[in-house]
C-alpha positions in Angstrom: 37.9 14.0 10.2 34.7 12.4 10.8 32.6 11.8 7.4 29.6 14.0 7.1 26.0 13.3 7.2 24.7 13.4 3.7 21.2 14.5 2.6 19.5 14.6 -0.8 17.1 17.4 -1.2 14.7 18.1 -4.2 12.6 21.1 -2.7 9.6 18.8 -1.8 8.2 18.7 1.7 9.5 15.1 2.3 13.0 16.2 1.6 12.9 19.3 3.8 11.7 16.8 6.6 14.6 14.6 5.8 16.9 17.8 5.9 15.6 18.7 9.3 16.3 15.1 10.4 19.8 15.1 9.0 20.4 18.4 10.7 19.7 17.0 14.0 21.8 13.8 13.3 24.9 15.7 12.5 24.5 17.6 15.7 24.1 14.5 17.7 27.3 13.0 16.1 29.3 16.2 15.9 29.6 15.7 12.2 29.4 18.2 9.2 26.3 18.3 7.1 26.6 17.8 3.3 23.6 18.7 1.2 23.2 17.7 -2.4 20.6 18.3 -5.0 20.8 16.3 -8.4 19.7 18.1 -11.6 19.9 17.2 -15.2 19.1 20.7 -16.3 21.9 21.0 -18.8 20.9 17.7 -20.6 17.6 19.3 -21.3 18.4 23.0 -21.7 22.0 22.8 -22.9 25.2 24.5 -21.5 25.4 28.2 -21.1 26.9 29.7 -24.2 30.0 32.0 -23.6 29.1 35.6 -23.0 25.5 34.8 -22.1 24.5 36.6 -18.9 21.0 35.0 -18.3 21.1 31.8 -16.7 18.9 29.0 -17.9 15.6 28.4 -15.8 16.7 24.9 -14.9 20.0 26.1 -13.3 18.2 28.8 -11.5 15.6 26.5 -10.0 18.5 23.9 -9.0 20.6 26.6 -7.3 17.5 28.0 -5.5 16.6 24.5 -4.1 20.1 24.0 -2.7 20.3 27.8 -1.4 16.9 27.4 0.3 18.1 24.0 1.9 21.5 25.4 3.2 19.7 28.5 4.7 17.2 26.4 6.4 20.1 24.0 7.9 22.0 27.0 9.1 19.0 28.6 10.6 18.1 25.3 12.5 21.8 24.9 13.7 23.9 28.0 13.4 27.1 26.5 14.5 26.9 23.4 12.2 29.3 23.0 9.3 27.2 23.1 6.2 28.3 22.5 2.5 26.3 21.9 -0.6 26.4 21.2 -4.1 24.3 20.8 -7.2 25.4 17.7 -9.0 24.9 17.2 -12.9 23.5 13.7 -12.8 20.4 11.7 -11.7 19.5 11.4 -8.2 20.1 7.8 -7.6 23.6 7.8 -9.1 24.6 11.1 -7.3 23.3 9.9 -3.8 25.0 6.3 -4.3 28.1 7.7 -5.3 28.3 10.5 -2.6 27.1 8.2 0.0 30.2 6.3 -0.1 32.1 8.9 1.7 29.1 9.6 4.3 28.5 8.7 7.9 25.0 8.0 6.9 22.8 8.7 3.9 19.6 10.5 4.5 16.6 10.7 2.0 13.0 11.5 2.4 10.4 9.0 1.9 8.8 10.7 -1.2 10.0 12.9 -3.9 8.7 15.7 -6.2 8.3 13.0 -8.9 6.4 10.5 -6.8 3.0 9.3 -7.6 0.3 10.1 -5.0 -0.4 6.4 -4.5 3.0 5.5 -3.8 4.2 5.1 0.0 7.9 5.3 -0.8 9.5 7.1 -3.7 11.6 5.1 -6.1 14.7 7.0 -5.3 14.5 6.1 -1.6 13.9 2.5 -2.4 16.7 2.1 -4.8 19.1 4.0 -2.7 18.1 1.9 0.4 18.6 -1.1 -1.7 22.0 -0.6 -3.3 23.9 2.2 -0.9 27.1 0.7 0.6 26.8 2.5 3.8 23.9 3.1 6.2 20.7 4.8 4.7 18.0 6.4 6.6 14.6 6.9 5.1 13.1 9.9 6.9 9.3 9.1 7.4 6.8 8.7 10.3 5.0 10.8 12.9 6.4 14.0 14.4 6.9 12.7 17.9 9.4 10.1 16.4 11.0 12.7 14.0 11.7 14.9 16.9 13.2 12.0 18.9 10.6 12.2 21.8 10.4 8.5 22.4 14.0 8.2 23.3 13.9 4.6 21.9 16.1 2.9 19.1 14.2 -0.3 17.8 16.5 -3.0 16.4 15.1 -6.0 14.3 17.6 -8.8 14.9 17.8 -11.1 11.9 19.5 -14.4 11.0 22.8 -12.8 9.9 23.1 -10.2 12.9 25.9 -11.8 14.8 28.4 -8.8 15.6 26.9 -7.2 12.3 27.0 -3.7 11.0 23.4 -3.2 11.8 23.8 -4.2 15.5 27.0 -1.8 15.7 24.9 1.0 14.3 21.9 0.6 16.6 24.0 0.7 19.6 25.8 3.6 18.4 22.5 5.5 17.4 21.2 4.7 21.0 24.5 5.9 22.7 24.5 9.4 20.8 21.0 9.9 21.6 20.9 8.6 25.1 18.3 6.2 24.2 17.1 3.0 25.2 17.8 0.2 22.7 15.0 -2.2 22.1 16.5 -5.3 20.4 13.8 -7.7 19.1 14.1 -11.2 17.7 10.8 -12.3 16.2 10.1 -16.0 15.8 7.3 -18.4 14.6 6.8 -21.8 15.8 5.2 -24.6 13.8 1.6 -24.2 12.7 0.6 -27.3 14.7 1.8 -28.9 17.8 2.4 -32.8 17.7 -0.7 -34.5 18.3 0.9 -38.1 18.5 2.7 -37.1 21.8 0.5 -35.4 24.1 3.3 -34.8 26.5 5.1 -32.8 23.9 2.3 -30.4 23.2 3.5 -26.9 23.5 7.0 -28.0 23.9 8.1 -26.9 20.3 6.9 -23.5 20.8 9.1 -23.4 24.0 12.0 -24.6 21.9 11.5 -22.0 19.2 11.3 -19.2 21.9 14.4 -20.5 23.8 16.3 -20.5 20.6 15.3 -17.2 19.5 16.6 -15.7 23.0 19.8 -17.5 22.3 20.3 -15.9 18.9 19.4 -12.7 20.2 22.1 -12.9 23.0 24.5 -14.3 20.5 23.9 -11.3 18.0 24.4 -8.8 20.8 27.2 -10.2 22.9 30.1 -8.8 20.7 28.9 -5.2 20.9 27.0 -4.8 24.1 30.3 -4.5 26.1 31.3 -1.3 24.1 28.4 0.5 25.0 27.7 0.3 28.9 26.0 3.6 28.8 23.1 2.2 26.7 20.0 0.8 28.4 19.3 -2.4 26.5 15.9 -4.2 26.4 16.0 -7.6 24.9 12.6 -9.0 23.4 11.6 -12.3 21.8 8.2 -12.0 20.2 6.2 -14.6 18.2 4.4 -13.4 15.4 4.9 -11.9 11.8 8.1 -9.9 11.6 6.8 -7.6 9.0 3.7 -6.6 11.0 5.3 -6.7 14.6 8.1 -4.4 13.8 5.9 -1.9 11.8 3.6 -1.8 14.9 6.3 -1.6 17.3 8.0 1.2 15.4 5.1 3.5 16.7 7.1 3.7 20.2 10.5 4.2 18.7 12.5 7.2 17.1 14.4 5.0 14.8 14.1 1.5 13.3 17.4 -0.1 12.5 17.3 -3.3 10.1 20.2 -5.0 8.2 20.1 -5.7 4.7 22.2 -8.2 2.8 23.9 -7.1 -0.3 23.3 -10.0 -2.6 23.3 -8.5 -6.0 19.6 -9.6 -6.3 17.1 -7.2 -7.8 15.8 -4.1 -6.0 13.5 -5.0 -3.2 14.7 -8.5 -2.9 18.0 -7.3 -1.7 16.0 -5.5 1.2 13.8 -8.6 2.1 10.1 -8.3 2.8 10.6 -7.1 6.4 12.7 -4.0 5.5 10.6 -3.3 2.3 7.4 -3.3 4.4 9.1 -1.1 7.2 10.1 1.6 4.6 6.5 1.7 3.5 4.6 1.5 6.9 6.9 2.4 9.9 5.8 5.0 12.2 9.4 6.4 12.5 12.5 6.8 10.4 14.1 3.6 9.2 17.7 2.9 9.0 19.0 0.1 6.5 22.4 -0.9 7.1 23.9 -3.1 4.5 25.6 -6.4 5.3 27.9 -7.9 2.6 27.4 -11.5 1.8 27.9 -13.3 -1.6 24.7 -14.4 -3.2 23.5 -17.8 -3.2 24.4 -19.6 -6.5 21.2 -21.5 -6.8 18.4 -19.6 -5.3 15.5 -21.8 -4.1 12.6 -21.7 -1.8 14.7 -23.2 1.1 17.3 -20.4 0.6 15.0 -17.7 0.8 15.6 -17.0 4.4 19.4 -16.0 3.6 18.5 -13.2 1.2 18.2 -10.7 4.0 18.7 -10.3 7.7 15.0 -10.0 8.3 14.4 -10.4 12.0 12.5 -13.6 11.9 12.9 -17.2 11.7 13.7 -18.9 8.4 10.5 -20.8 9.0 8.5 -17.7 8.8 8.4 -17.4 5.2 8.4 -13.8 5.1 11.7 -13.0 3.3 
């Protein structure tokens, strides 16, 4: 049986948006939907004493949050198999554990406990940094949330040859009947050689050609398995962080790989994914790629800390 789409809810508007997106995703994949709400009410109110008929307020709130989410999901998709649980633990621990058995883990961009000036809640950031499977942080504009663009955007990074992120992007494009826009972003040297006039501009051509070769290499092992997917290949010069965030305005989903190096939260994601989670115009899928961490981190090894879709010379890791 196929693994379910898992979504975490807390009653916030952002989590309900994530729930709606998860319902549509489960329908696309023909999967069940599992809804979880993490609550530590027993820690603060104590377990219910034997013979007591009145339920603690924390328990009532937790059960109501879950029940409302289940009702909303069934109303949106009456034929969808929906299950749900209230889990007696913190949200991050619950989602990371439950996510190990999920097709994809879906979270909102903000939670009930988020500060007004934060663009991404701490739960979403930590889960995206540590989960062992794909995580989608649901954010962005209505047109993207409702999948009207019919385009999946894939940022191809240094470690994306036949990667989990590439396969995930192709699969998403296939189930959506969408175009896959695979982008490799590069940056040439700040200055062309001045002592060889005939070489002026040649270095940029070299970087662009290398970016196209790396893009083709990243896709070649997967493209044959998805002949139905319309593939657009692009190489773009510029800032990976800015270019992908801007380009996401025409996409329904942005897919990025993240290396699991054991580094602190945020550094595991890399700067490109970190910015996308805060500024993308559409939902962002972070797909883990497991590689051992470098033994001696240095400025020169910074480019291998994530699969950010840009050249190592870009300095944007």
